[in-house]
C-alpha positions as CSV (number, residue, x, y, z in Angstrom):
1,X,0.2,-10.1,-15.8
2,X,3.8,-10.1,-16.9
3,X,6.3,-11.8,-14.8
4,X,8.0,-10.1,-12.2
5,X,11.6,-11.2,-11.9
6,X,12.7,-10.6,-8.1
7,X,13.9,-12.7,-5.2
8,X,12.2,-12.8,-1.4
9,X,15.6,-10.3,-0.2
10,X,14.6,-7.7,-3.0
11,X,11.1,-7.5,-1.8
12,X,12.7,-6.3,1.7
13,X,14.9,-3.4,-0.1
14,X,13.4,-0.1,-0.3
15,X,13.1,0.8,-3.8
16,X,15.3,3.3,-5.3
17,X,14.0,6.8,-4.1
18,X,12.2,9.1,-7.0
19,X,13.1,12.5,-7.1
20,X,11.9,14.5,-3.8
21,X,9.1,16.7,-4.2
22,X,7.5,19.5,-1.6
23,X,3.7,20.1,-2.2
24,X,3.0,23.8,-1.4
25,X,-0.5,24.8,-0.4
26,X,-0.5,28.8,-0.5
27,X,-2.6,31.0,-2.4
28,X,0.0,33.5,-3.0
29,X,1.8,33.5,-6.6
30,X,4.9,35.2,-5.2
31,X,5.5,32.5,-2.5
32,X,5.3,30.0,-5.1
33,X,7.9,31.6,-7.5
34,X,10.1,32.4,-4.9
35,X,10.2,28.8,-3.3
36,X,10.2,27.2,-6.9
37,X,13.3,28.7,-7.8
38,X,15.2,28.0,-4.6
39,X,14.2,24.6,-4.2
40,X,15.1,23.6,-7.8
41,X,19.0,24.3,-6.7
42,X,18.2,21.5,-4.3
43,X,16.9,19.0,-6.8
44,X,13.5,19.1,-5.0
45,X,10.5,19.6,-7.2
46,X,7.9,22.0,-6.1
47,X,4.2,20.9,-6.5
48,X,1.8,23.7,-6.4
49,X,-1.5,24.5,-4.9
50,X,-3.5,27.5,-4.5
51,X,-6.7,25.8,-2.6
52,X,-7.3,23.5,0.0
53,X,-9.3,21.3,-2.4
54,X,-6.6,21.2,-4.6
55,X,-4.0,20.6,-1.9
56,X,-5.5,17.6,-0.6
57,X,-6.1,16.2,-4.1
58,X,-2.3,16.9,-4.8
59,X,-1.2,15.2,-1.6
60,X,-2.9,12.0,-2.4
61,X,-1.9,11.8,-5.8
62,X,1.7,12.8,-5.9
63,X,2.9,11.7,-2.4
64,X,5.0,14.6,-1.9
65,X,8.2,14.3,0.5
66,X,7.1,17.5,2.5
67,X,3.8,19.8,2.6
68,X,4.4,23.6,3.1
69,X,0.6,24.7,4.5
70,X,-0.6,28.2,4.4
71,X,-2.9,28.9,7.4
72,X,-5.1,31.1,5.6
73,X,-6.6,29.6,2.1
74,X,-9.8,30.4,0.6
75,X,-13.0,28.2,1.5
76,X,-10.9,26.1,3.8
77,X,-8.8,26.8,6.9
78,X,-5.5,25.5,7.0
79,X,-6.1,23.8,10.4
80,X,-9.2,22.1,8.8
81,X,-6.8,20.7,5.7
82,X,-4.1,19.7,8.3
83,X,-6.8,17.7,10.1
84,X,-7.9,15.8,6.9
85,X,-4.1,15.4,5.8
86,X,-3.5,13.8,9.3
87,X,-6.5,11.5,8.8
88,X,-6.1,10.2,5.7
89,X,-3.8,6.9,5.3
90,X,-2.7,8.1,2.1
91,X,-1.2,11.7,3.2
92,X,-1.0,11.1,7.3
93,X,2.9,10.4,7.1
94,X,3.6,13.4,5.3
95,X,5.6,16.2,7.0
96,X,3.7,19.3,7.2
97,X,5.4,22.7,7.8
98,X,2.7,25.5,8.5
99,X,3.7,28.9,6.7
100,X,1.9,31.6,7.8
101,X,1.9,35.2,9.2
102,X,0.0,34.3,12.4
103,X,2.6,34.6,15.5
104,X,-0.4,33.8,17.7
105,X,1.2,31.0,20.7
106,X,-2.6,29.4,20.2
107,X,-2.1,29.3,16.6
108,X,1.0,27.4,17.0
109,X,0.0,25.0,19.6
110,X,-3.1,23.9,17.7
111,X,-1.2,23.2,14.4
112,X,1.2,21.3,16.6
113,X,-1.5,19.4,18.1
114,X,-3.0,18.5,14.7
115,X,0.5,17.0,13.6
116,X,2.3,19.9,12.0
117,X,6.0,19.2,12.0
118,X,7.1,22.7,12.0
119,X,5.6,26.3,12.2
120,X,7.4,28.8,10.1
121,X,6.2,32.6,10.0
122,X,6.3,35.4,7.3
123,X,8.0,37.0,6.3
124,X,10.3,34.1,6.4
125,X,13.9,33.7,5.5
126,X,14.3,31.3,2.5
127,X,17.7,30.0,3.8
128,X,16.0,29.3,7.2
129,X,12.9,27.5,5.4
130,X,15.1,25.5,3.0
131,X,16.8,24.0,5.9
132,X,13.6,23.3,8.1
133,X,12.5,21.6,4.7
134,X,15.9,19.4,4.4
135,X,15.6,18.5,8.1
136,X,11.8,17.5,8.0
137,X,12.3,15.3,4.8
138,X,15.6,13.7,6.6
139,X,13.3,12.9,9.6
140,X,10.8,11.7,7.2
141,X,13.5,9.1,5.5
142,X,14.3,7.8,8.5
143,X,10.9,7.0,9.9
144,X,10.2,5.4,6.3
145,X,12.9,3.0,7.0
146,X,11.9,2.1,10.0
147,X,8.5,1.8,9.3
148,X,9.3,-0.5,6.3
149,X,11.6,-2.7,8.5
150,X,8.5,-3.3,10.9
151,X,6.2,-4.2,8.0
152,X,8.4,-6.9,6.7
153,X,7.7,-10.8,7.3
154,X,11.4,-11.9,8.5
155,X,11.0,-15.6,7.1
156,X,10.1,-14.8,3.6
157,X,11.0,-11.0,3.1
158,X,7.2,-10.2,1.9
159,X,5.3,-7.6,3.5
160,X,3.4,-8.4,6.9
161,X,-0.3,-8.4,7.9
162,X,0.3,-4.7,9.5
163,X,1.3,-3.5,6.2
164,X,-1.6,-5.5,4.3
165,X,-4.3,-3.9,7.0
166,X,-2.6,-0.3,5.7
167,X,-2.1,-0.9,2.1
168,X,-5.6,-2.6,1.5
169,X,-7.7,0.1,3.1
170,X,-5.4,2.7,0.8
171,X,-6.0,0.8,-2.1
172,X,-10.1,0.5,-1.4
173,X,-9.9,4.3,-0.8
174,X,-7.9,4.7,-4.2
175,X,-10.4,2.6,-6.0
176,X,-13.4,4.4,-4.8
177,X,-11.9,7.6,-5.5
178,X,-10.9,6.7,-9.4
179,X,-13.2,4.2,-10.1
180,X,-10.2,1.7,-10.9
181,X,-10.7,-2.1,-10.8
182,X,-9.0,-3.6,-7.5
183,X,-8.8,-7.5,-6.5
184,X,-7.7,-9.2,-3.5
185,X,-6.9,-12.8,-3.4
186,X,-6.3,-15.0,-0.3
187,X,-4.4,-18.2,-0.4
188,X,-3.4,-21.0,1.4
189,X,-1.1,-23.9,1.3
190,X,-3.0,-26.9,1.1
191,X,-2.7,-29.9,3.8
192,X,0.6,-27.8,5.0
193,X,0.3,-29.0,8.7
194,X,0.4,-32.8,7.4
195,X,3.5,-31.7,5.6
196,X,5.0,-30.0,8.7
197,X,4.5,-33.7,10.8
198,X,5.7,-35.8,8.1
199,X,8.6,-33.9,6.8
200,X,9.1,-31.3,9.7
201,X,9.1,-27.4,10.3
202,X,12.3,-26.9,8.9
203,X,11.5,-28.3,5.6
204,X,7.8,-26.6,6.0
205,X,10.0,-23.3,6.2
206,X,11.6,-23.8,2.9
207,X,8.0,-24.3,1.1
208,X,6.6,-21.4,2.5
209,X,9.9,-19.4,1.5
210,X,9.8,-20.9,-1.9
211,X,6.2,-20.0,-2.3
212,X,7.1,-16.3,-1.3
213,X,9.5,-16.2,-3.9
214,X,7.6,-17.9,-6.6
215,X,4.6,-14.9,-5.7
216,X,7.2,-12.4,-6.5
217,X,8.3,-13.6,-9.7
218,X,4.8,-14.2,-10.8
219,X,3.3,-11.0,-9.6
220,X,3.4,-7.4,-11.2
221,X,5.9,-4.9,-9.9
222,X,2.8,-2.7,-8.0
223,X,1.3,-5.9,-7.0
224,X,1.3,-6.4,-3.1
225,X,2.4,-10.1,-1.6
226,X,1.7,-10.1,2.1
227,X,2.3,-13.1,4.2
228,X,-1.0,-13.3,6.3
229,X,0.2,-15.6,9.1
230,X,1.5,-19.1,9.0
231,X,1.1,-20.7,5.7
232,X,-1.6,-18.4,4.3
233,X,-0.8,-15.3,2.3
234,X,-2.9,-12.2,0.7
235,X,-2.7,-10.5,-2.4
236,X,-3.6,-6.9,-3.4
237,X,-3.6,-6.8,-7.3
238,X,-4.2,-2.9,-8.1
239,X,-5.8,-2.4,-11.6
240,X,-6.7,-5.6,-12.4
241,X,-10.0,-6.4,-13.3
242,X,-11.5,-10.2,-11.8
243,X,-10.7,-12.3,-14.9
244,X,-7.1,-10.8,-14.9
245,X,-6.7,-11.3,-11.0
246,X,-7.9,-14.9,-12.0
247,X,-5.4,-15.6,-14.4
248,X,-2.9,-14.4,-12.3
249,X,-3.8,-16.6,-9.2
250,X,-4.3,-19.8,-11.4
251,X,-0.8,-19.3,-13.0
252,X,0.7,-19.0,-9.6
253,X,-1.4,-22.2,-8.5
254,X,-0.2,-24.3,-11.6
255,X,3.2,-22.9,-11.6
256,X,3.6,-24.2,-7.5
257,X,1.9,-27.7,-8.5
258,X,4.6,-28.0,-11.0
259,X,7.1,-27.0,-9.0
260,X,10.1,-29.8,-7.4
261,X,11.5,-29.3,-4.2
262,X,14.7,-30.2,-2.9
263,X,15.2,-33.8,-1.5
264,X,11.7,-34.7,-2.2
265,X,11.3,-35.3,-5.5
266,X,7.9,-36.5,-5.4
267,X,6.4,-34.0,-3.3
268,X,3.6,-32.3,-4.9
269,X,2.9,-29.1,-3.1
270,X,-0.4,-27.0,-4.0
271,X,-2.4,-24.0,-3.0
272,X,-6.4,-22.9,-2.8
273,X,-7.3,-19.3,-3.5
274,X,-10.3,-17.0,-3.0
275,X,-10.7,-14.0,-4.7
276,X,-13.0,-10.8,-4.3
277,X,-12.9,-7.7,-6.5
278,X,-14.7,-4.4,-6.8
279,X,-17.7,-5.4,-8.2
280,X,-19.5,-5.9,-5.4
281,X,-21.5,-2.6,-4.0
282,X,-21.6,-4.2,-0.5
283,X,-17.8,-3.9,-0.2
284,X,-16.9,-0.3,1.0
285,X,-14.4,-1.8,3.7
286,X,-11.3,-4.2,4.1
287,X,-13.5,-6.2,6.6
288,X,-15.9,-7.1,3.7
289,X,-13.2,-7.6,1.1
290,X,-11.2,-9.8,3.4
291,X,-14.6,-11.7,4.6
292,X,-15.0,-12.3,0.9
293,X,-12.1,-13.5,-0.3
294,X,-12.4,-15.6,2.9
295,X,-15.5,-17.4,1.8
296,X,-14.2,-17.9,-1.3
297,X,-11.1,-19.5,0.1
298,X,-13.4,-21.7,2.2
299,X,-15.2,-22.9,-0.7
300,X,-11.9,-23.4,-2.9
301,X,-10.8,-25.7,0.0
302,X,-14.2,-27.2,0.4
303,X,-14.6,-28.4,-3.2
304,X,-11.3,-30.3,-3.2
305,X,-8.4,-27.9,-2.8
306,X,-5.6,-27.0,-5.5
307,X,-8.3,-24.4,-7.3
308,X,-9.4,-20.7,-7.6
309,X,-12.8,-19.7,-6.5
310,X,-14.2,-16.4,-6.6
311,X,-16.7,-14.5,-4.6
312,X,-20.4,-14.4,-5.6
313,X,-22.8,-12.3,-3.5
314,X,-26.0,-14.0,-4.8
315,X,-24.8,-16.9,-2.9
316,X,-22.9,-15.3,-0.4
317,X,-19.9,-17.9,-1.0
318,X,-17.2,-18.3,-3.5
319,X,-17.7,-20.2,-6.9
320,X,-15.8,-21.5,-9.4
321,X,-14.7,-18.9,-12.5
322,X,-16.4,-20.6,-15.3
323,X,-19.7,-20.9,-13.5
324,X,-19.5,-17.1,-12.6
325,X,-19.4,-16.4,-16.2
326,X,-22.1,-18.4,-17.5
């Protein structure tokens, strides 16, 4: 895994925004043509889906800035699709504008109860629809900034545990859908209480912040480093095999051990790591992943600390990587 050059503050800064996109789920080709032409003038890309199944797949893979959804779709009603979009962690935050010929009050009420942001009736005025799309995307951007600030750990600039919970669930769902590898590591600074007791809590904070900086430098741009709590951290490593995840954690472990600390030239700080990966059929939800990584971390601590252990389903506990490969 190549090294990522970053800093703690950069992790808390929103990434540059990609081009905004709108997903249109509508079986009428003329609506696609009309909207594509007009949105192009606003530098907004249109992602087209003719069926509910295709729309759900594109919503997950493209993460559009907004979704325009026709109520009447082949094989799936717009209400059913809206319910699925709003119950899926990967798509639930996208604003959905219902676009339909139905002017029934009960349809409008049901759409808003299911989570729609807006409701536009056909035939529609294009200028009005563009304005409604723009308004929905502006609100989503503001909510995204607020959500992001609420998910950042104040001391380290890493993602916090609330973000970790949501992201792990989303990555497990992606793994199950695509078959791509995934690894989770939970790591803990060794004998941190003793460090706090002897050198003081302010210096302990320096160590926690220094370790956070190290994580950001060592991990890939799409890896997720979180402060799990206290001196404990969690790393979500998408598209990483067990061997690649082990190599990354061991590199972090060795780099931390070799680091020098201001005013404490003789101090050696170490960390222990527990790893779990997607090779276990029994791990189908976040709780099972966290339990496996925790057991591996406990094994690493019990074996002497300053090491990386991986979960072995046969033992229900962690083991050294070289023994796993035997």
